[in-house]
N, C-alpha and C positions, 0 to 999 in steps of 0.2 A: 739316643731315641732306640734303648734294647729292647720295651714294651711293642713296639712297632714289629709287625710282621715282614720279615725280609723285604719280599717285593713293595711294601709300602713305603719301607724305610729308605729301599733304591729312589723309589721316585719320588721321596720329598726331597733327599739329597741332590739330585740331580738338578734340583730348581737353584741352588745355587746359594741359597740361604740356612742357616741354624737355627732349626726347631726344637723347643724342648717338648717332648711328650709330657703332659697331664692326665693323661687315662682317657675313657674311653665313652662314647655317648650314646644312649639307645634311642630311638626315636619312632614312635608307632602315629600311623592316620593312612585314613581309608584303607584300612586292613594290609598296609606296606609296614613292614618293619625291616630298621635301618641302623646300621651301626656305624660309626667314622669315629674317629680319634681328635680329643681337644689338643694343639699346639701352642706353646708359648714363644712368643719373643719379644723381646725389649718392655716388659710389662703387660704387652696385648694379648688377649688370647683370640687364637684361629681356631679354623676346623680346616681338614682334608675332605676336600669331595671329588673322589675319583673320576678321570674321565669318562666320558660316553660318547660312540660313533650314533650318528643316525639320529638324532633324539627328536620327536617332534613338539614344536614350540607352537604357540598362536592358537587362531580361533577362526571357524568360518561355519558361519549360521547354516551353511548348504551341507558342510560335510561333517560337523562335531553336532551329534543330535545330543539336545539338554535330556538329561537323565529322569528319570519317572517323579522321581521325590521335589525336583526342582518346576518341572509340567504342575503336580499338584500345587505347590503351592504357590507357583503364580497365577493360577485357576483361582483360587483363593483370594488371592490380591484384587483380579478381576471383578469376581462375584460383588467383594467388598467394596470396589470401587462403583460398580451399574448400582449398588444398593444404595450409597452417598447421594450420587446425582439422583435417583429417582426420589430420593426422603425429601431432597431439595425442589425437587421440581412439585412434588404433593405439599409441603409447605407453603410456596411460591402460589399457587393456585390458591389455597386455602386463605392466604394473606388477602390476595386479591377480590377474594368473592367475598369477603366478608365487607372491603372497600366500596366493591359494586354496589352492594346493595344498599347503601348509605349513603349513596350518591343521585344526584340529577342523572337522565340520560344524558346530557352532554358529555359531565362529568365521567359515566360510566363508560361511554364511549372512549375517551381520552385513557383509564385506565383499563380497558379490554386489549388496545392499543401498545400500553405500554409491558402489561403482561405478555404478550405474542412478541414481542420483541427482546422481555427476561428470558423466558423460555428459550430462544432462539440461541441468545446468546449463552445459555447452560449448555444447550446442545452441542453448541461448537466447541466451548471448554469441555464437554463427554468427550467428544470427537477427537480432541486435539491430547486428550490424557487416552486414548484408545482406549475408553470402554463402552463403546457402542457398541462393539460384538466382540466375541474372541478372535476372531481374525485379526481386527484392526490391534487388539493388544497383542499379539505375538508380532506381528506386522510391526509395530512399535519397540518392544521389545529388541527383537531383532536387528532393526535399524539401528536402534542403540549401541547392540555389541559390535555389530558394522561398524560403528562410527570410531568407538573407543578400543577398540582390542586390535592388538596385533595381527597382523598376516597369517594365516596357516603354513608352517613351514618346515624343512627341517633340517638341521644343523649337529656338527662333531663339537663336540666340547671336550676340550682336554684339561688334564690335571689341574685343578686350581686350590688355592688354600686362600680360603679365605677369612676377612676378619670376623667373626661372632655378630660384634653392631657395630653401627653407624658412627661416624663421629663428624661433630654438627661444625657448618660454620655459621659466621655470624650473619645477620639480613644484612646488614650494610657489607657484608665482602663483595671484593671486586667481581668483574667480568665474568661469567659462565665458562668463558676461553681461559681465563688467567685463572678461576678457580681447579680448572680441570688439569690445565700445564701443573699448579703448585700440586695439587695431591697425587701428580705422576713422578713427584722429585724424586730421587732416590730408589733403593731395590724395587718398589713394590709402585703398582697401577694401577687402574681401575679396568670395573668389569666391562666387556662390552655389551652390546643391546642382548645379544643371544644368550648369553653367559648370566647375566644379570634374572633375564628371562626364566632360566632354567636355575639358578640359585635360589629366585622366588617362590617357582611355584614346587620347588622339593620335590620334582616329579610326576606330581599329581597331572591326569587327564582329567579330571572334572572342571565344571566351570568355577567351583570354591574351591581353595585350599583343603576345606574340611569334608568335601567330598557331596553329594546330589541333595541335600535338604538347605533350604532356606530360613522358614519361618522359626526353625527351634533354636536358631543363634541370634535371630534380629534383637531380641532383647538383649541379647550380649553384647552385640556390636551398639547400637541405639542406650542413651542415655546411659552410661558405664558408670558403676557406682552408687546409683540410682532405683536400680531394681532388686528385690531381697532374693532373688535367685543365681545373680551373676556369680562366676566363679570371682577369684581372687583376683586374678587378670583375666579380659576378654583373650578370647581366643585370637586376635588379632596381637595382641601382647606379648601371645607368649611361642617360645622359636620352632620354627617350622620342620621339616621332616630331615634337615640337613644339620639342626639345630643352629639356624641363623635368626638372629630379630634382627628380619627385614621388612620394610615396609607395613608398620604397623601403625606409623602415625603420619594420618589422613592430612594434616596439616603441615605436612614436610616433603618436598620432592626428593628427590636420590639423585645425586648424578654417575651419570656412567662414561663410559672412554666414548665421547662424542659431545661435539659443542655446539649441538642443534639441539637437541633433545634432554628432556629428563625425566625420570620414572616414578612411578607412586606419585599419592597425594592427591586430592579431590576438595581441598578447600574447607575439610569437613565435615562432607555428607555425610561421610561412613559411620561420624563417631555423633551426628548429633539428628541424623534421619529425615530431613526438613526435604528434601527431595526425592521420597520415597524409597522403597526397598528395591528398585530395579538399578537405582543411582549408588549402589556402595563398588567403587573401583577399587581400594586396594583391596577387596577380598578375590577378587578374578586372578586365577594362574595366567592367562594371558594377558601382560599389561601393555596397556595404551601408550601413549607416545604424549609430553605436554610439550609446549612449545614457547608458553607462555608462564614466567619466573616471577612471582609475587610472594611467594613465603620463604622460610627461611630452609635451605638446602642442604643434603647432608652426601656421605660417600664412605663406603667401604672400600678399603684396599686388598687388592687380589695379586698372590704370586702364579705366574702360569710358566708353563714351560719355554724357556728362552729361546731353546733349537726352533722349536715351533714356531714363536713368534718372528724369531731374524731369517727362518726361510722364506716366510710370507714376504717380511719386509724388502728382500731382493730384489723383486720384480716390478716394473713399473706397469702403470694400466692408461689407456690411451680412451678419451670420448671422441666421437664422431658424430657432427649432425649428418643430414642426408641432403638436400636439395642445395646443389652448387658447393658442398664441402666434398661429399662420397661420389656426388655423381657432377658431371661435366657442365661447365655451365654454357656450352654452346647448343649439346643433343638431349640432354636430362639421362644418359648412358653411363655406367662405373666403368672406368678407365682399366685396362686391364694392367698398369703397371699398379693400381692403386690396389686391386686386388691382389695382385703379389705381394707388394709391399705389405700388406696386411696378413696374409698368411705366412709368411715370413719371421714378422714381429713376433705372434704368435705361436710360431716353432721354438724360439728364442726364450721360451716360458714366460711371454709377458701377455697381459689380458687388453682381448680389444673391443671395446662396445660402443654398438649403437646407443646418441642421445635424441630424440627427438620428440617435437611434439605431439605426431601423430602417433594414436593410438595403434597397438601392436596388430591387429585386422589390417590396418594401413601402410604396416611396412610390407611392401609388396615381395612377391619370393626372390626375386631375380636381386635385391638387398639381401636377404638374408642366405641368400648361393654364394655372397663373399665368404663367411666363415667368420662367425664371432663368439665370444664367450656369456654373450648376454646382450640385453636390450634396456636401455631406460627409455619408456613412452609414455606416452600421455602428460608430457611436462614433471616427470617425478611420481606421475600417477598409479603405474604400471610397470613394474620390476622385474628381471626376469635373468637368473644367474645359473650358470650353467644347464640349461634347458628344462630349472624349475622356476615357477613363478611364484616369487618369494614375496612380492608386496604387489596386492589391488586394493585401491582408495576407489572404492562407488560413493554416489551421492544418495541419500534416502530418494523415495519413491514421492515421497511428499516432497521436498526439495524440485522436485524436477516436476511437477507438478504447477507448483508457483512458478519454476522459470517459461514453462510452458506456455501460462495463461497469461505474464507478462508480455512474453514474444508475439501473443497473436493482437494483447492490449495494444501495441506498439506499431502492429505490422511490421516486425522484420521477419527475414528468414532465418530461421534457427535448424541446426544440425546438432544432434547430440553423436557423443562419441562414447565408445566402450570399447574394451577388448576384444571383443566378440564382434561386434555389428557397428554402424553406424545407422542415423536416422533422421530424416525429416518429417517436422511437421506437414504433412500432407492434406490437412484439413482443409486448405487454403490455397491456391497457386501460388507457386514459385513466381518473386516478383523480378528477384536480382540476376542480370544474368551473367553471373561469375557464379551464382547458386544453384542455376539450371545446368550449365556445364558439368559443376562438379556432381549434382546428382547423376547427369547423363554418363559421364566418366564410372562412377561409382556403378550403373546399371551394367556396363559395359564391362565393369571386372568380377560380374555377378556377386558383388557384396550384398551377406547378409542385411536387408534393408525392414526391420519392420516398422508396420505403419498403426499398429495401435498402441499410440505412446502413452495412453493412459487406463492401460491394463495395470493391472495392481503388480504385476513380476516387471515391470518394466523398471530399469533403472542407468545409468549412465554417468562415468568418470568428471567429462569435461563437455564442452560445444562453443560453438563458433557461430557466429551471426554475420549475415549482412542487412544494410538496411541503405535508406535513399537518404533521409533526411538529417540534420545532427539532433533536433528534437525526439525522434526517434529511438538514436542510442539515450538521450538522457531518460527518457520516460524508461526504457528497458532497464537500465543501469539501478534507477529507482529503486527496483526490486534484488538483480544479482549482486550489486556491491555488498549485500548483508554476508556471503559465500565467496564470491569469487574474484579475482587479479583482471583485470580488464587490459589484454595484450594490443597495443596498436600495431595491426600486421600491415597498416599501409593503407590508402583510401579508404572505402566505407565498410571493410571489412575485419573484425574483433574477435580475438582468442581470446577465452574465459579458462581461469584455472583453478581449482579452490586455493585458498587461502594457506600458506603454509608448505605449498608445493612448488617446485621448479625443476628445471634441469641441472640448477648447484645440488636442491636436496635429494636429489636420483644417484648423484654422483657422489655423496656425502653415506649415501644407505648403503651401496656398493662398496664402500670404502669399508666400511664396518664391517660387512659379511664376509669380505676375505682379509680383514686383519692389515690392511695397507694404511699409510700414513697419507696425508693430504699431500706433502711434497712430493710421491711417488706418483700424482695423479697429472695428467695433459689432455686437454681439450681444444679441438680444432673445429672453428667454424665460417661464418664468412656474411652473416648478417646481424642486426642489431638486436635481433628476438634469439641470438646465441650470447646475448652479452652476459645472462647470469652466470652461465657454467664458465664462460672464460675470465669474469671476474673474480669467479670463486676458487681456480686454481690457480697454484704459484706458473704454470708451464703453461700459458696459453699461445695459440696459434691461430692465425686467421690467414684466407686463403688469397692468393693473389688477384682474384677474381671478385672480391669481398666489395659489399655495397652498403655504406656510403665509405668512402675510404678515410670518413676519421674515425672505423675500427681500428684500423693501422696502428694509431697513435696510443690504443687503450691495451695490446698485446704486446705478449712478448717478444715474438716473431714473428715475421712474415713469410710463408712461402711461396713456391709460384703459386699460377692458375691451376684449379682442378685438373681441365687438359691437357696442361702441360707438366705434369709428373708433381703436382704439388703435396701431395701425400706421398709419393715416395720420396721425396724432399725433403719432410719434414720428420720422417721417421729414421731417416739418415742423420739428420743434424742432431735427434737426439739419443743417437746410438741405438734406439729401438732395434735396426738391422745393421 
């Protein structure tokens, strides 16, 4: 590796694998120029990617402004959409006018009614497409981005040596867990979610890899090979800023060091353009997560600093439920010995997390004062690590409005929850006594409780309902089951969490964030609603006061009651302290 600068050569050698330097590669995009080195190992090509601290990843529609070029192009698409629907309406009116003039009075009335219905249907289509107004169009666009892009966050990226191109796994490959395990055998591993996204965006902080334009590149993305002025390779098929061929095949998902998610791919929308310009997922720099694997999957091998990785793996991490676990089952207080034990575990270099169905604003100050490394809130929809908000999954305003209408139609009491507020529907009196008591409790604690739920700025993460009759629950779930899991919390109280999120997914996200293995994870709970996290981790702990008692048979260890030193006993048993 004589061609390499001494500092780079020493970094590569520290990774413990002998690479042969084949030369340099220079790339340029978004007015940024970079140089890296092509390395070879057993016939495969790799590139060296220098580490970087405090890298900004992800996207937030409120904090990441779109470039002028993107806004101009989006307005063009909006205007084209409006023109399309207006033309459709004009053609429909003309057609029916011709039919009405040829018909008798009775038939004419029927045609007028039919026309009104068709026009109303077309208006609904126009509204669903966001083409009624520029504001609606941008709201739909931002909602789409919020749903599919990763959360805005910062991360430290260590030195990496990455395979230039992916290697394919057959469609009938084993399970994702087995595929990940097989690809990590030997001296290489797979990129973490943060590492993969950094490698994918190549350092770009524009929405698209190529910059802030959309219209100019769409002929190249859509209908590849069918347009006369396309390049030899489309922009997605070219090497990115780091010299990597990554996320260029819309039909192939990419494996990361995570058995719950894959990255890239959108089922072909980016290549055929069938879903319109705003759905070109592989082109985004802040990549989304995909949980359903139906296409071919690929992976790229990564070599990272082993010392860095081993230092992370040396510590353990524990996740605590609040009610009946952190708090005494007798009076709801936090036992002093529990707080001291948690502090001692943290002092020994371990990580301590709250994992709760509560949204962050409902994690009371007395719980936070115990001292934590982070919080998994809202059943995995909102996660804080080291004081930073690293994940927030909010539902679109459209979804919330459909739920609101369904709750009113079924006459159930609904409480929307988000990281910053709780919100009851007060357009009608609360019926269920437990809902009334909960409202009064929040009011006493001065929670932010917005009342204008139909405001276009109103969003929520999850929700709960109270009902009186089973028929009410069944009627409501005919709408909610499209997007949410229904969790039985006992009696006539139900909790609803978006599909794909739970206390277990929250644990996996945190493990990925800190580069920890699942074998390092411990969870403490006291009820059936803790089962998703208790069954997910290898080291599950039930409090002695757990209910029902059948929970004891489903965990690795049963500790004392919360009021009798249960947390301290568990942390001592597993050598946290």
